[in-house]
N, C-alpha and C positions, 0 to 999 in steps of 0.2 A: 593506435599503432598503425604502421604502414606494413602492408603485406608484400610478399615476394611476387611482383607482377609477372615474373617469368612463368608462373603457373598458368597464366592466360595463353601461353604459347602452345600448350599441349592439348591433345584431344581430351574432352571432358569425360569421355567414356572409354575405359581401357578395352582393348580388342576382346579379350576373353570374357569380360563382364557383359559386353554386348551379345556375344554368342550365348552365354548362359541365360540372359534375359529372353532371347528369342526361343531358346529351347524350352524354358520354363513356360512361356506363353503357349507354345504348341502343345505341351503335355497337358496343361490345364484344359485346353480346348479339345483335346483328343485323349482322354484318360484310358481308352481301350487300346491305344497303340503303344508298342514297346519300342522305345528309342534306343539305338546303339550309338554310343559316343566314341568317335575316333578323332576328337578335337583336342582338348587340352592334354598335354603330355604328362599326366600323372601316372606313376607306377601303380601296379595292381598286385604284384607278387609280395608275399609277406617277407619280413626281414629274415635273412639267412640264419640258420641255427647257431653258427659261431658268433654272430653279432648278438643274438638274444642271450646266449650264455654269458658273454662279456658284460652285457647290461645288467643281468641278474647279479653277477659277482660284484659289479660296481655299486649296485643298490645295497648289497650286504655290507660293503665297506662303509657306505654312508650311514649305516645303522650302528656302527661300532665306534666308540669314542676314540679308539687308537688309530683308526684308519679314515675317520671322517675328513672330508675336504670342504673347505669354504671357498673363498676367493682364490682363483689361480694367481700365483705370484706375478705373472705377466699376462696381459691381455692377448699376447700373441699365441698363447696356447701352451699346453704341457709339452715338455721336451719329448716324452715318449711318443706322442703323435707326430710332432714335427720331424722327429728322426725317422719315423715310419714313412712319412711322405717323401723325405729326402732319399730313403732307400728305394722307394718306388721309382723315383726319377733315375736313380743309378741303374735300375734294371732296364730302363728305356735308353740307356746310353747317354744320359745327360747328367751333368754335375751341378747339384744344387745343395747349398749349405743349410744346415739345420737353422741357422740364424737368418736365413733368407725366406723361411716358411712361416706364414702367419695363418692361424686357424680362425675360421669365421663361422657364422651361422648359415652360410650359403653363398653361392656365387652371385646371386642377384643383389644381395646386400653390398658386397664389395664392389660390384660393377658401378653402383651409384656412389658409394662412400669414397672410392678412390678419387673422385673428382674434387674432394676437399683439398687435394694437393695441387690442383691446377688453377691457373689464372682465370679471372672472370671473363676475359675476352678470348679464351682459347677457341681454336677451330678444330672440330672433330670431323674426321673423314670416315664415313660409315658406308659399308657395302649395302646395296639394296637388291633384293629383299633382305630384311634384317629383323632380329628379335626386337620388339618395340621398346624394351627398357633401355637399350643403348641410346635411342633418340630422345626419349622423354627425360631421362636423367640429365642429359646435356642441356636440353632446353630449359629444364628447371633451374640449372646453374647459370643460365644466361649465355651459354656458349653458342657459337655459330655452328650449324650443322651443314656439312656438304656431303653429297652422295656420289658414290661411284657405282654405276649400275652394272649388274651382271645379267646375262641372257641365257636362253636355252642353248645357243650355239657354243657358249663357253662352258657349258655344264654348270652354270650358275656359280662359277668361280670368278670373283672380282679381281681385276688387274689394277696395279698402281697407276695413278694419273699424276704425272710430274707437274702438270699445270696447276695443281692445287697444292698450296703450301699449308699443310696441316700441322697441328700440335699433337693431336691424338689420332690413332688409327685403331679401328675395331676389327678384329678377325675372329670368327667362330668356326672351329673345325673339329669334328663334323658340324656342318652348319645347321643352325636352327633359323629358318624353317626348311631349307631346300634339301638337307641331307647330304650335300656335296662335301667332299673332303679335299682339302688343299694338299697338293703334292709338294715334295721338297723344293722343286724349282719355283713353284708358286709362292711358297713362303720365303724363299731366298730373295725373290724380287721385292717382296714387301719389306724384308729386313733392310735391303739396300735402300729402298725409298726412305725408310725411317732414319737411317744413318745419314743419308744425304740431306734430309730436311730437318734433322734434329727433332724428330717426332717420337713419341712414345707409343708403342704398340700395346694395346690391351687385348691379350689373347685369351679367348674363352674356350677352354678344353673340357667343358662339362660332359661331353659325350665321347670322350677319348676311348673308353673301354669298348665301344661298339665297333671300332675299326678292326676289320679282319683281313683286308687285302694287304699282303706283304709289301713292304717298302714305303707305305704311307706313314708320314710322321705322326707320332702320338703326342708330341710336345714341340713347341716352337724352339726349345733349347737344343733340339737336334740340328738346328741350322746355325752355322758359324756366324758370329756377330750378334745373335739374338740376345745374348747375355748383356749387351751394351745398350739395347733399345727396347726390350720387351718385358712386360709384367704378365704373368700367367695366372688366370683365375679359374678355379675348378670347384667341383662339388661332389659330395657323396650321394646326391639325390638320385641320379640315374645309375651310377655305377654300383650302388649298394642299396638302393631303395629308400633313401633317407628323406623323401619329400616331406614326411610328417615328423621326422626326427630333427632335421636341420643341422647340417655341418658341411663346411667347405674349407677351402684354403686358397691363399694367394701367395705367389712367389714373387718377391721383390729383390732382384739381384743387387748385391753391393757394388757390382761392376757397371751399373748403368751410367752412361755418359751423356745421354741426350738432354738431360736437365742442366747441363753445364756444371757449375760447382755445387749444385744442390744435391744432398744425399737423400734420395727418395726412400731408401730402406729405413733410415733413421726418422725421416718425416712420417712415414707410415706407422712406424713403431710408436712415435709420439702421439699421432692421431688416435690410434687404437687404444692406447693407455688412457687417453683423455676422454674418449667417447664410448668406449666399449669395455664391458666387464668380463668378456670371454664366454666361451661355449661351456655348458655344464660338464662337469667331470664325467658323469655317466655317459654322455653322448661322445665325449672324446675317447673313452675306453671302447665304445662301440665302433667308432671309426678306426681305431687301431686294430680291432679284430677284423674289420673289413679288409684291411691291407695285409693281414697275416696270410701265410700260404693256404691254410684251410679256408679262410674267408674269401680269398681270391678265387679259389676253386668253386666255392658255393655261389658267389655272386656272378661269376662268369657263366655258370649254368643258367642263371636267371636272365642275364643279358642275351644269351643264346636263344632263350625262349622268346624274348621280344623280337629278336632278329628273325626267328621262324615266323612270327606273326607278320613281320614286314615282307617276308618272302611270299606269304599268301596274298598280301595286297598287291605286290608287284607282279606276281603271276597273273592275277586277275586283270590288272591293267594291261598287261601284255596281250591277253586274250581279247580284250576290248579294243586294242589298237590305240591306247591312250599314252601319250608321251609323259614321262616322269623322270625325276632324279631322286637319289636317296635309296633307301631300303637296304642296300648291300652292306653298308658300314654305318648305318644310322637307324634310329627308331622311327624316323620321319620319312614319309613318301610325299614328294612334291609333284602333284599332277597338274597337267593342263586341262582346264575345263572343256568338255566336248562341245562341239558346235559353236565355238568361239563365244561361249557365254561368259558374262562377267562373274567375278568371284562371288558376290553376294547373291546374284541371281541363281547361280548353280547351288550355292549353299541352301537357299530357300527351297529349290526344287528337290534337292536330295533329302532334305528334312521332311518335306510335305509328301513326297511320293514314295520314298524308301525308308523313312524314319531313321536315317543315318546322319550323323553330325560330323562335319569336318571343320576346318578353320579357314575362312576366306583369305586367299593369298594377298589381296590388296591391303589387308590389315597389317601386313609386314612391309609395306612400302609400295610406291608407284609401280615398280617393276614386277610386283606380285599380282597385278590385275590380270584376271583371266586364269588364275591358278587356285588350287586348294591344297592345304596341307592335311594329310591323314597321319594319325599317330598309331604306332604299333603297340602301344601300351594297352593291354587288355587281355581278355581270355580268348584262347584260340577259337572256341565255338562261336563266340560273338564276332570275331574277325571274319571267319568263314561265312557266317550268315550275312554280315554287312556287305561283303563283296558279291554274294549271290543276289542280294537285293539290288545292288547297283547294276549288275548285269541285266537283271530282269527289267529294270527301269529304262535302260539304254538299248534294250533289244529292238 
């Protein structure tokens, strides 16, 4: 057989795998040292009580012949959850139809799977620094990847480049890794770019619930015209702690015009029913509970806890005089490495001298060189100790 030669275009070691390997080697060589991980953004708080109660009730249903569920009628998800997602958008001031919502096993899956709908010679315009999966999935599909670089001066907010004629545009807000949040004017500029170039925006809103500053958009559908050029992909992983449960959703408006006469909503429905058997009933009931009034209250308290951790990190960086973005509306803090050190050099020093793990910024793209991403997912005492260690190291 012939293999997909595009796999040769991607880095053979995934960023987070490389970090894990380095940390494992250090721990084996230094078993007496306690390492504090502020690297990979995995949640640490348990599932909220409302979610657990819903899962238990769903398990009981599965044990009764009268209420047992097998395959979902449609791979796009049960209507009770799609309706709950649509109601969530309504609360944000955006109109999304139940038949425009598709339930998935997480944002990462859909970010890659949606490329099944795109031409093999598509051009993807991707802000740098960026979540590595955006780049790798496009390279795997044979797409061309063009970058638009963001800088500290712009607050790591990428601006449209009309000299690049792209088919796809990726925007993540709040951004992973920089923690920056796009304002309404920023998103409006990208919507106009997409309409002018007949490009599709793939908008990743996985960290939307961390936004606390009034006036910042929680969804791209708050922007006029976005319903004609944007697909929004989100997840319950960070908003409700589902990293180990797996559930997300994608919104594909029926009003999309950038694909010409192609009906992307119908194409995505057909793709999902062909390649996907849906998210388990128990998980979908859990996600529905996460969107209930009680679930939103409980999960918001968890998000507030992580934001409190981010505040500890940002306060420490302020005291050390280190530039950073993020923290206020994001679980990520994007810091400039001190003394103009390279990303991996500072990663190694921080691990070896302070036993603290971050994620090297250069792993998120060329514009990330000289930066480090710190994650606020963790326990408060560990966060406080990590910052105290960093202060001592840099004193």
